[in-house]
N, C-alpha and C positions, 0 to 999 in steps of 0.2 A: 121643842124649840125648832123654828122654821130655819131652812138652811139658808147660809149667807152666801154672797160671792165673793171673789178674791177682793175685790174693791171694798167691800164693807168691812171685812176681816182686817185688810191693810189700814183701812182708816180708823178702825177702832183700835189697833195698836198704836198708830201714832197719835191718835188724839189722848191716849193715856198720858202722854206730855202736854199735848196742846190745852187739855182742858183746865190744866193747872196755870196755864198763862194766859192773859188776856190777849186777844187778837185785834191789834190796831192798823187799820188800812187805809191807805190814801194814794190814789193814783198809781199803782204798782208797788207800794211799800206796805208790805203786810208784816207784822210782826208775829212770830209764832214759834213754837219751840222747833219744829222740824224744819222750817225755813223760812228766811226774811226774803221773800220772793221779787225779784225783778226780772220776770221770766221772759221778756222780749228777746233777750239773747240765746239762752238755750232752754230747751224744755226739759222740765223734771222727769224723772222717772216714776214709774207708776205708784210707788211707794211713797211719794213724797206727799201726804196727805191729801186726798182728794177732797174732803171735807173743807180744808182752808181755803181751797180754790172757790168753792163756792160760798163760804163766807166772806171771803174777800171781795168778790162781786158785789154782794147784796152790801156789805159795810161802805164799799167805796162808793156807791150810788147814793146812799143814805147821806154820806159826808158832802159829795158833790150836791146835793139837793140842799144842804145847809149853807153852803159858801154863797154869797151873794155878790153879784158885780154892780159897782158903781154905774149908775146913767143918768144923764139929765142934769140940769144945774141944781135943782134940789135935791140931789142924790144923798148928800150927807144928812139933811134935816129928816128925810124920808127914813134912812136906815140908821138912824141914831141909837137905836136899842140893839144893833146886830152883834153878836159875839164872833162870827167868822165872816171872812172878807176877802175878796180876790180883786186885784188891780192888774192892769196892764199898760199903764203909762205913767209918766213921771207926774204929771198932774194930778192923778187919782192918787198918787202915793203921798202927795203932800198933803190931802186934805181927807183924812180917815176919820170914820167915827169914833167916838171916844171910850166904848167899852169893848173893844175887840179883843178876843182871846187867841183866835187863829187868823193869820195873815198869809195868803198865797199871792206870790208876784210871779208874774208869768209873762214872757215874751216881751220884756222892757229892754229894747236893745240900747238904749242910751244910760242905761243904770251902772255906774261904776262902784259906787258904795251907798249904803242906805244913808238916807238923810239923818241929821241928828233928831229930827222929831219923831223919827220912827226908833232909833236906836235907844231913846230915852222912855219908850213905852215899854209896858209889862205883858208881852204875849206870852202865851204858852205853847203855841205851835206855829212855827214859821216854815213856809214852802217856798223856796226860790227855784224857778224852772226856766230853762231856756234863756236865761238874761246872759249873751255871750259877752258882754264888755264888764260884767260884774267881777270885781278884781278883789275887793276888800272884806276880810270876813266879819260878820256883823258882832262887834263887841260892845262895850257900854253897858248902861243899864239894863238893856235888853238881854245880855248875857246872862244875868242873875235870876232871871225868870222863865226862862225857855224850857221845856219839857220836851219838845220833840222839834228837831231841825231836819229836813229833807232839802237837799240841794241836788240839782240834777240838769246836766247840760250846762254847766258854768265852768269851762275849762280854763278859764284865766283866772279863776278864784286861786288865792294862795292860803295856804293854811297857816295860822299865828304860830308862834313858838309854844311850846307846851306850857309855860308858866300864864301865857295868855289863855289858852284854852282852858285852864284851871278855873277861869273866872264862870265857866258854865256848870254852876254848883247845884242846879237841879236838873241837868239835862239828862234824860232818860233815854231816848231813842234818835240816834244818828244816822243818816244814811247819805254817803257822798255817791253819786252815780254819772258816769261821764264827765267828771269834773276835777278840778285840782290837778292839772296836767304837771305842775312842779312838786307834787307830792312824792318822794322818795320813800319817806318812813312815816309810820304812823305810831305815836306813844300810846299805848292801850291804858296807862294808868293817869292820862292826863284829865279826865272826865270823872270826879269822884262818884257821882251817882248813876252813870251808865248802864242801862240794862241790855240794849239792844245795839249791835252795831252792824251796819251793812255798808260794804265797800264793793262798788261794781264799776268794771270799765273805768279804773285808775290805773291808766296805761303805762306810768312811770313807777307806780308803787313797787319796791324792791322788798321790804322787810318791816315787819311789825316789832316795835322795840317798848323797853320800860325804862322810863326816863329816871336816872338815879337823882335828880335833883327835886323830884317829887316824892311826898311822903304818902301818897295814895297807893293802895293796892287795887286789885281789879276785882274785889270781892262782889261788886254788884252787877257784873255782867253775866246775863243770863243766855244771851243768844248772839252768835256771831257769824256772820256771812261773808265770804269774800268771793266774788265771782268776776271771771273776765279780767284778770290781772296778769297780763302774760309775762312781767318782769319779776313779779313776787317769786323770792327765791327760800327766805328764812323767816322762821319764827325767832322770839327772843331766846336768848342761850338759857334763860332762867326756866323757860317755858311759858306757858301763858299765865300762870299763878291767879288763875279765876276759879275759885273753889264753888262758885254759885252757878256756873255755866252748865245749861242743860242741852242746847243745841249747838253743833257746829258743821256748817256747810262750807265746803271748798268746791268751786266748779270751776273749769276752764282756766286754770292757772298752768300754762303751759311748761314753766320753767321750775315748777315746786318740786324740789327732789325728797323732801321728808316732812313727815308731820311734826307738830311741837313734842318737845322732850318731855318726859314725865307725865304723858297722858294719863297714866294710872293714878296720879294724885287728882284729876278732876274727877271728884267723888260725887258730883251732881250730874255728869254728863249721861244723858239719857238717849241723845241722837246724833248719830254722824253719818253724814252723807257726802261722800267724795266722788267727783263727776269730772271727767276729761281732765285729768291729771296725767299726760301721758310720761312724763319723767318721774313720776313716784314709783319707786321700786317695792315699798314693803310698807306694812304698818309697824309700830315701835315693837322691837324685840323683848322689852319690858312689860308688854301688855297693855290691855285698855282697862278702863275702870269697870269695876264689877256691876256699877249701876246702868250700864249702857242696855237699853232695851231694843233700839234699831240701828243697823249697821247697814249701809248701802254703798256699795262699791261700783262704779260704772263707768266704763270706757277708760280704764286707767291701763294702758298697753302692757306695761312692764310689771303688774301685780298679778300674782297667782297666790290664792289662799293658800296658807301653811300653818302647820302645827305649832309652829314657833311662836306665832301670836297669841296661843292660848286662849282661843276663843271658847274652849270646851268649860273653861272656867268662869264663865260669864253665866251666872245662875239667872240673871234678870233679863237675858237677851230671847226677845220673842219674835223677831223679823231680821232675816239675813237675806241678803241680794247681792248677786255677783252679775255683772253684765259687760261683755266685750273681754278683751285681753285675753290672760290664761291661754295662749298660743299651744304650749306644748300639754295641756291637759286632756286626758283621754278619758278619764274616769273621776267622778265627783259624787258626793264628797268624801274625802278621805277618811277612813275609820278614826274616830277620837278629834276629828276637826272641830266640829260644831257640838254645843251642850245639848244633852238629851232631853231637855225641855223646851227646846225651840217650837214654835208655833206655826211659823209662817216661812217658807222658804221660794224664793223667786231665783231660776236661774237662766240667763239670757245671753244670745249671741255668743255661745261657747263654740267656736265654729268646727273644733276637732273632737268636741265630746262625744264618745261612741256609747259609754254606758253609764248609768247610776251604780256606784259602788255598793254592791248588796249589804256589806257589814256597816260600812256608814250611813246609808241610808235607814237600815233596820232599827240602828240605836237610837234613832229620833222618835222616841214613845210616844210623845207629846204634839207631835207634828199634825195640824190641822189642813192646813193650806199649802199646796204646792203648785208652782207656776213654771212651766218649761216653755220657752219662746226661742225660735230661730236657733235651733239645734240640730242641722239638717244631716248631720253624721250620727245622731242618736238613733239606734236601731232596736232597741230592747229595755225592758225593764229588769230589774233582778230577778233571779229564779222564785224567790219567794215574795215577789210583788213588793207594795209599798207597805208602810206600817199601818195596823189597823185602825190607828187613830185618825188617818187621813180622811176627810171629809168632804174636801172640794179639790179638785184636781183641773187644771187650765193647761192645753197644750196648743200651742200657737206656732204655726209656720215651720213645723218640724215634718219635712216632707216623708221621709222613710217611715217613720215611727205612725204618721197618719195614714199610710195605705195599709199598716196592719191592724189598724183600730176602727176605721170608719164603717166598716161592715158589721161591726158589734160582735164579731167572733172570731175565734182562733185563740192561739196560746197567749199573744200579748194582752188580748182583750180579758180574758179570764184572770189575768194577774191584778186587774184593776176592777173587776165587775163589781166588787163590794163596796166601792166609793159611792156616797151618796149623789154627789152632783160632780158630772165629767163635762167638761166644755172642751172641743176641739174645733180650732180655727172660728171661735165664736158660736159654735152650733153647739147647743146644749144637747148631749147624748143620754144623760141620765138626769 
């Protein structure tokens, strides 16, 4: 079998989840198990499915090619059989082709609400982008047919009450980005068929909730992403109550102090990404679900991995990543911290890390891929080297260690010389 790079291995690990879920992309809204990405605000870590980014670019182009723009007096007659359509003026919005499935409304500055002729249609996908005056959420007959609703840069838009949102009986994908400035709470159980929910740059969102007046549970939700919501502090006290959830992404939520309760009850969760949550102090003490395959913790200043998380009991965990924070951590990983069948480990920007724990690393007998990045105090490998299972090693921006390895000789080099593929600062040594 040919040797594979770290990116290929990480992509394979991530796609074990993503392959089970269709990826639907449009103008920055990508649905996948590992992330619902609107990434212009913060860059993902290297483990956030490189394959998805490529698929996103391809599918976005395909979708853009399919959406037509009305032009000329005879536009309606010429495009009478279109299924996808884009408008940028009120005049165009009042004169739509009859058989549309997808409508994109963009930069319509005078639009306050959808005309009745639009609300009474049966679209499957609706995109409303950069409509600065848009204020009234699209209800009416339209609400009963939509499967995808993407809203971006509509800050004056007001979210309806939960019972009104309950009219969206078929909605599967919802993205609210840089919109709904009045939104303080989002009721998770208001949309009975919702599969993917992406909330980003909702500047006043404070908490997610479960509305007691609705009978719906959250059983359909399989991917949840919350990014750049600085006032988000809490999740429902009942927990997420989302038994089908496979992916959870929390990024740049500067006041979030804790993860949802009862995380271990999310029996389908396979991917958990936590990024730039500086007030988050720990993972749940009751543990994470045994189904988890990918765990990435990036730039969470107060978090240091600990045995109380019981990661060693996660038999399905394939990839673990820790980046930033951990200011007092001198040695990693502690013995008994990680499951022995872990396949991929990434350690990055642990500024005080001086060594890899000999017992903690040697017990990872299934480890295939190890990446160490920006650990300038790291000066040596364990005396017994790395596990014999490791076939790919990448070391980047580790100045002390690099000096001891770059000539491919000496004590530290011979500790790793058995590894089939070694990369140091993007230079392949073996």
